[in-house]
C-alpha positions in Angstrom: 39.6 -51.4 6.8 36.5 -53.6 7.3 32.9 -52.4 6.9 32.3 -52.0 10.6 35.3 -49.7 11.0 34.2 -47.6 8.0 30.7 -47.3 9.5 32.2 -46.2 12.8 34.4 -43.6 11.2 31.5 -42.3 9.1 29.2 -42.0 12.1 32.0 -40.2 14.0 32.5 -37.7 11.2 28.8 -37.0 10.9 28.6 -36.3 14.7 31.6 -34.0 14.4 30.0 -32.2 11.5 26.7 -31.8 13.4 28.5 -30.5 16.5 30.4 -28.0 14.3 27.2 -26.8 12.7 25.5 -26.4 16.0 28.5 -24.6 17.4 28.4 -22.3 14.4 24.7 -21.5 14.8 25.3 -20.8 18.5 28.2 -18.5 17.7 26.0 -16.6 15.2 23.2 -16.3 17.7 25.5 -15.1 20.5 26.7 -12.2 18.4 23.1 -11.1 17.8 22.1 -10.3 21.4 20.8 -6.7 21.7 22.6 -4.2 23.9 19.7 -2.7 25.8 22.0 0.1 27.2 22.8 1.5 23.8 19.9 3.9 23.3 19.0 7.6 23.1 15.9 9.2 24.4 13.5 11.6 22.7 10.0 12.9 22.3 7.8 13.2 19.2 4.5 15.0 18.7 1.4 13.4 17.2 -1.9 15.1 17.0 -1.1 17.5 19.8 0.3 14.8 22.2 3.9 14.2 23.1 5.2 10.7 23.1 8.4 9.9 24.9 10.5 7.1 23.5 13.8 5.2 23.6 15.6 4.8 20.3 17.9 1.9 19.4 19.3 2.8 16.1 21.8 1.4 13.6 21.4 -2.2 14.9 23.1 -4.7 12.5 20.6 -7.6 12.5 22.8 -10.3 11.0 26.1 -11.8 12.1 27.7 -11.7 8.6 26.4 -8.5 6.9 27.0 -7.8 3.3 26.2 -4.1 3.5 25.9 -2.4 6.9 24.4 0.7 5.2 21.2 -1.3 4.7 21.3 -4.4 6.9 20.5 -2.4 9.9 17.3 -1.7 11.9 16.0 1.2 14.0 13.8 0.3 17.0 11.7 2.8 18.8 9.9 2.0 22.1 7.4 4.1 24.1 9.3 5.1 27.3 6.3 4.1 29.4 7.1 0.4 28.8 10.3 0.8 30.8 8.4 2.2 33.7 5.7 -0.4 34.0 3.2 1.8 32.2 0.6 1.3 29.5 -0.1 3.0 26.2 -3.5 2.6 24.5 -4.1 -0.4 26.7 -0.9 -2.2 25.7 1.9 -3.1 28.1 5.6 -4.0 27.5 4.5 -7.6 27.1 1.4 -7.1 25.0 2.4 -4.3 22.6 2.3 -5.3 18.9 5.5 -4.6 16.9 5.0 -2.4 13.8 7.5 -3.5 11.1 7.6 -0.9 8.3 10.0 -1.2 5.4 11.2 1.8 3.3 11.7 -0.1 0.0 10.5 1.6 -3.2 11.1 0.4 -6.8 13.0 -2.6 -5.4 15.8 -0.1 -4.6 17.7 -0.4 -1.4 16.0 1.2 1.6 17.6 2.3 4.8 16.2 1.7 8.2 13.2 4.0 8.8 13.2 6.9 11.3 10.6 9.0 13.0 10.9 11.7 10.3 7.8 12.8 8.4 6.8 10.9 5.3 7.0 12.1 1.7 5.9 15.7 1.3 5.8 16.2 5.0 3.0 13.7 5.5 2.4 12.1 8.9 4.8 9.4 9.8 3.3 5.9 10.2 6.0 5.1 12.7 5.1 8.0 14.9 1.4 7.1 14.6 2.4 3.6 15.7 4.2 4.9 18.8 1.2 7.0 19.7 -1.0 3.9 19.5 1.3 2.0 21.8 3.2 -0.1 19.3 6.9 -0.8 19.4 8.4 0.2 16.0 11.1 -1.8 14.4 12.0 -0.5 10.9 14.6 -2.5 9.0 16.7 -1.5 6.1 17.2 -3.9 3.2 19.4 -4.2 0.2 18.0 -3.5 -3.2 18.6 -4.1 -6.9 21.2 -1.3 -7.3 23.3 -2.2 -4.2 26.9 -2.9 -5.1 30.1 -3.5 -3.1 33.4 -1.6 -3.7 34.4 -4.1 -6.4 31.2 -3.3 -8.4 29.6 -6.6 -7.6 25.8 -6.4 -7.2 24.9 -7.5 -3.7 21.2 -6.7 -3.6 19.6 -8.6 -6.4 16.7 -10.9 -5.7 16.1 -12.3 -3.2 18.3 -10.1 -1.0 15.5 -7.7 -0.1 13.1 -10.3 1.3 15.9 -12.2 2.9 17.0 -9.1 4.8 13.5 -8.5 6.1 13.2 -12.1 7.2 16.5 -11.8 9.0 15.3 -8.7 10.8 12.2 -10.6 12.0 14.5 -13.3 13.3 16.6 -10.8 15.1 13.5 -9.5 17.0 12.5 -13.0 18.0 16.1 -13.8 19.1 15.9 -10.8 21.5 12.3 -11.2 22.7 13.4 -11.7 26.3 15.1 -8.3 26.2 12.8 -6.2 24.1 9.4 -4.8 25.0 6.8 -5.9 22.5 5.1 -9.1 21.5 7.0 -10.9 18.8 3.9 -13.0 18.1 2.2 -9.8 17.0 4.6 -8.5 14.3 2.7 -6.4 11.7 4.6 -5.5 8.5 3.9 -2.4 6.4 5.1 -1.3 3.0 4.1 0.6 -0.2 4.6 -0.3 -3.8 7.6 -2.7 -4.0 7.6 -2.3 -0.2 4.0 -3.4 -0.3 5.0 -6.4 -2.3 7.7 -7.3 0.3 5.2 -6.8 3.1 2.9 -9.3 1.4 5.8 -11.7 0.6 7.0 -11.6 4.2 3.5 -12.3 5.4 2.9 -15.1 2.9 6.2 -17.1 3.1 6.7 -17.5 6.9 9.4 -20.1 7.7 9.7 -21.4 4.2 12.8 -23.4 3.8 13.3 -22.0 0.3 15.1 -19.0 1.9 17.2 -20.9 4.4 20.5 -21.0 2.5 20.3 -17.2 1.9 19.6 -16.5 5.6 22.4 -18.8 6.7 24.8 -17.0 4.3 24.3 -13.7 6.1 24.3 -15.1 9.6 20.6 -14.6 10.4 19.5 -15.8 13.8 18.2 -19.3 14.0 14.6 -18.3 14.8 11.2 -18.2 13.1 10.4 -15.5 10.5 6.6 -15.8 10.3 4.6 -12.7 11.2 1.1 -12.0 12.5 -0.3 -9.5 10.0 0.5 -7.4 6.9 -0.4 -3.9 5.9 0.0 -3.8 2.1 -0.3 -0.6 0.0 -0.5 -0.9 -3.8 1.8 -3.9 -4.1 4.0 -4.3 -7.2 3.8 -8.0 -6.9 3.1 -11.2 -8.9 5.6 -9.9 -11.4 5.5 -13.0 -13.7 1.9 -12.2 -14.5 2.0 -8.4 -14.2 2.7 -7.9 -17.9 -0.3 -9.8 -19.0 -2.6 -8.3 -16.3 -1.6 -4.8 -17.3 -2.5 -5.3 -20.9 -5.7 -7.1 -20.1 -6.8 -4.0 -18.2 -5.5 -1.3 -20.6 -5.9 -3.1 -23.9 -7.3 -0.7 -26.6 -6.2 2.3 -24.5 -3.3 3.4 -26.6 -2.5 6.8 -25.3 -0.2 7.0 -22.4 1.6 9.2 -19.9 4.8 7.3 -19.2 6.8 8.0 -16.1 10.5 8.4 -16.9 12.7 8.0 -13.9 16.3 9.0 -13.9 19.1 9.5 -11.4 20.8 12.9 -11.3 23.5 13.5 -8.6 22.0 10.6 -6.6 18.5 12.2 -6.7 15.6 10.5 -8.3 13.9 12.6 -11.0 10.5 11.7 -12.4 9.1 13.1 -15.6 5.8 12.3 -17.4 6.1 11.7 -21.1 3.0 11.6 -23.3 2.6 9.5 -26.3 0.7 6.8 -28.2 1.4 3.1 -28.8 2.9 2.2 -32.1 1.3 -0.5 -34.3 3.9 -3.0 -33.0 3.2 -2.1 -29.4 -0.6 -2.4 -30.0 -0.1 -5.9 -31.4 2.1 -6.8 -28.4 -0.6 -5.5 -26.1 -3.2 -7.7 -27.7 -1.0 -10.7 -27.5 -0.1 -10.2 -23.8 -3.7 -9.5 -22.9 -4.9 -12.8 -24.3 -2.6 -14.7 -21.9 -4.0 -13.4 -18.6 -7.3 -15.2 -18.4 -5.6 -18.6 -18.6 -3.6 -17.6 -15.5 -6.7 -16.4 -13.6 -8.5 -19.6 -14.4 -5.6 -21.7 -13.2 -5.8 -20.2 -9.7 -9.1 -22.0 -8.9 -10.4 -19.2 -6.8 -14.0 -18.5 -6.0 -16.1 -15.4 -6.1 -16.3 -14.0 -2.5 -19.4 -15.2 -0.5 -20.2 -17.4 -3.5 -19.4 -20.9 -4.6 -19.0 -19.8 -8.2 -15.6 -20.3 -9.6 -13.7 -17.1 -10.4 -13.0 -17.2 -14.1 -12.1 -14.7 -16.8 -11.9 -14.4 -20.6 -10.5 -12.3 -23.4 -13.6 -10.1 -23.6 -13.5 -9.1 -19.9 -17.0 -10.5 -19.2 -15.9 -12.9 -16.5 -16.3 -12.9 -12.7 -12.9 -11.3 -12.1 -13.7 -8.2 -14.1 -17.2 -7.9 -12.5 -15.6 -8.2 -9.1 -13.0 -5.5 -9.8 -15.7 -3.1 -11.2 -17.8 -3.8 -8.1 -15.0 -2.8 -5.8 -14.6 0.4 -7.8 -18.3 1.2 -7.8 -18.6 0.6 -4.0 -15.7 3.0 -3.5 -17.5 5.6 -5.7 -20.7 5.2 -3.8 -18.9 5.5 -0.4 -17.3 8.7 -1.7 -20.7 10.2 -2.7 -22.2 9.2 0.7 -19.2 10.9 2.4 -19.8 14.1 0.5 -23.5 14.0 1.2 -23.0 13.4 4.9 -20.7 16.4 5.1 -23.5 18.6 3.9 -21.5 21.7 3.1 -21.7 23.8 0.0 -18.1 22.8 -0.8 -19.0 19.1 -0.6 -22.1 19.6 -2.8 -19.9 21.3 -5.4 -17.4 18.4 -5.2 -20.2 15.9 -5.6 -21.5 17.7 -8.7 -18.0 17.8 -10.2 -17.6 14.1 -9.5 -20.9 13.1 -11.1 -20.0 15.2 -14.1 -17.0 13.0 -14.9 -17.3 11.4 -18.4 -17.3 7.8 -17.1 -20.1 8.2 -14.5 -23.6 7.4 -15.7 -26.8 8.3 -13.9 -30.1 6.7 -15.2 -33.6 8.1 -15.0 -34.1 6.5 -11.5 -30.9 8.1 -10.2 -28.9 4.9 -10.2 -25.2 5.6 -10.6 -22.9 3.3 -12.5 -19.4 3.4 -14.2 -18.7 3.0 -17.9 -15.7 0.7 -17.6 -14.0 1.7 -20.9 -14.4 5.4 -20.3 -13.1 4.9 -16.7 -9.9 3.2 -17.9 -9.5 5.9 -20.5 -9.9 8.6 -17.8 -7.3 6.9 -15.5 -5.0 6.5 -18.4 -2.3 4.0 -19.3 1.1 4.7 -17.7 3.2 1.9 -18.9 4.0 0.5 -22.4 3.4 -3.2 -23.2 5.9 -5.3 -21.4 5.4 -3.0 -18.5 7.4 -5.1 -16.0 9.4 -7.6 -18.1 10.2 -5.4 -21.0 11.3 -6.9 -24.3 14.2 -4.4 -24.0 14.9 -5.8 -20.5 15.3 -2.2 -19.1 12.7 -2.0 -16.2 13.4 -1.9 -12.5 11.9 -5.4 -12.3 14.3 -6.6 -14.9 17.1 -5.2 -12.8 15.7 -6.9 -9.7 16.3 -10.3 -11.2 19.9 -9.6 -12.3 22.8 -11.3 -10.5 26.2 -10.4 -9.1 27.5 -9.4 -12.5 24.5 -9.0 -14.7 22.3 -6.0 -14.1 19.2 -6.9 -16.1 17.5 -10.2 -16.8 14.2 -11.4 -18.2 11.9 -13.3 -15.9 9.1 -14.4 -18.2 9.4 -16.9 -21.1 7.4 -14.7 -23.4 9.8 -11.7 -23.0 12.8 -13.9 -23.3 11.5 -15.5 -26.5 10.7 -12.1 -28.0 13.6 -10.2 -26.5 15.2 -7.3 -28.4 18.4 -7.6 -26.4 20.7 -10.4 -25.3 19.5 -10.3 -21.7 19.5 -13.8 -20.2 16.7 -15.5 -18.3 16.6 -15.3 -14.5 16.8 -18.5 -12.5 13.2 -19.7 -12.0 13.9 -20.5 -8.4 14.8 -16.9 -7.7 11.7 -15.7 -9.5 9.6 -17.9 -7.3 11.1 -16.5 -4.2 9.8 -13.0 -5.0 6.1 -13.8 -5.5 3.8 -14.0 -2.5 1.2 -15.9 -4.6 3.6 -18.9 -4.6 3.5 -19.2 -0.8 -0.1 -18.6 0.2 -1.2 -21.9 1.5 2.3 -23.4 1.2 4.0 -21.7 4.2 3.1 -20.3 7.6 1.2 -17.3 6.3 0.0 -14.3 8.4 -3.5 -14.5 9.9 -4.5 -11.0 9.1 -4.1 -8.8 6.0 -5.0 -5.2 5.1 -4.6 -4.4 1.4 -5.3 -1.0 -0.1 -5.0 -0.1 -3.8 -6.4 3.3 -5.0 -8.9 3.6 -7.9 -6.5 6.0 -9.6 -3.4 3.8 -9.3 -1.9 3.1 -12.8 1.3 1.4 -11.7 -0.1 -2.1 -11.9 -3.3 -3.7 -12.9 -6.2 -3.7 -10.4 -6.4 -7.5 -10.8 -3.0 -8.0 -9.1 -4.0 -6.8 -5.6 -7.5 -8.3 -6.0 -6.0 -11.8 -6.7 -3.6 -11.4 -3.8 -6.5 -10.6 -1.4 -8.6 -13.5 -2.7 -5.6 -15.9 -2.5 -4.7 -14.9 1.1 -8.3 -15.5 2.1 -9.0 -18.7 0.2 -5.6 -20.4 0.0 -4.1 -19.3 3.4 -7.3 -19.0 5.4 -6.5 -15.4 6.4 -8.8 -12.7 7.4 -8.5 -10.0 4.7 -9.5 -6.4 4.8 -9.4 -5.2 1.1 -10.5 -1.9 -0.2 -9.9 0.4 -3.2 -10.0 4.0 -1.8 -11.6 6.5 -4.3 -9.3 8.7 -6.4 -6.2 7.6 -4.5 -3.1 7.2 -6.8 0.0 5.0 -6.3 0.8 5.8 -2.6 0.6 4.5 0.9 0.2 5.5 4.6 -2.6 8.0 3.7 -5.1 6.6 6.2 -3.2 6.2 9.4 -6.2 6.5 11.7 -8.0 3.6 9.9 -4.8 1.6 9.7 -4.2 1.6 13.5 -7.9 1.1 14.2 -7.5 -2.1 12.2 -4.3 -3.0 14.2 -6.2 -2.4 17.5 -9.1 -4.6 16.2 -6.9 -7.6 15.4 -4.6 -7.2 18.4 -6.9 -6.5 21.3 
């Protein structure tokens, strides 16, 4: 066979392969068309008003699902949009799409419903409907998901891949669904907050494409408009060092032990003090964090000064964190004073009597940082996220099909007390929003909340996320540390949807 014949055959084969690939993508997309007749109707109450809605539940959002218990989505739409009506000034064409995930602890999360939140709290999805948003709540696989053969099917990056696939499903059906798919707003808390941030940061990154193709995701974009992020357990590669940098020399702890009993999560606080070995580990990890901070090349907000840090916590990052906390305290005091009741006066007096609050002779209020951290208290032992024993939820996140736990930092691997292997660095990269800000089509708007009483990760983690979203991705960021709020989310729904209305109208 001459060279010309070989070239012709090669070109023919390539065309045939391209045609087959296109046909496969078309076939996948054809199976992902939404049945708009498959709905139920209902009403839900919010602050004394009744909202009528259509519910499309149990939608499998990929063509080749691995687990239909989790790779499903529930969509709730105000009935008014099917009748040419408006809700809160929005129409069927202009309504933003609220996209809350239910992930916690990087465990699997099922598609969200309109049921009340934890402890009977108000549902963010119901509040979204009342504000005229379309609600699309996806489920996602998690670190404990297994198939009938015992193979793990939800290890990283499954959870973020599933959320991206759900976004693509919405865009694939934009001509059928009410709601503006250019105004998708994610929402999540804790690990779910991390995923909300990661989804917002990594829009359309090709890094995820092989995983999306494997589950038959629609061939659409997966970037989103905005992210609501509560107390994100993110930036896991640097979370160990950040935690010790914050809690170094605070050796007493109240550790949260989480166990599963008859498929119910049980949480129990265990008090203790760090051992000499753990104290030495804390010092060693704490020293590593400033180098990471300085490598980010961030600036102090509204200032050209470079954001730097050091071992003694006298740098700009520490000052910025304490400023956020002091602003929150002063806002709380002002709120109590504005209320003007005897009960508020009593609460203010009790607040000012806390051991970490200092009032000088001129009445100026400040916070003693060491006493404040002691008051909050350490919750996790050194190696808080990548444990030397490789036994955390985050170690489990980075396992693989047959290995439940893996290390994901070089330090933990080098000093490991087990035979746990190292996770693939490419997989670790896929789970960190910080890696994609400025390197993908990131969301334009962010709202990040992290309470001043949150002990689940270091304050520096959400602060650096907020600064990076603003400075590296050019986003508009609303960051705040609400006073005395512990590790939690969806506690300020009126403010959340006021923000949504501000960025969408």
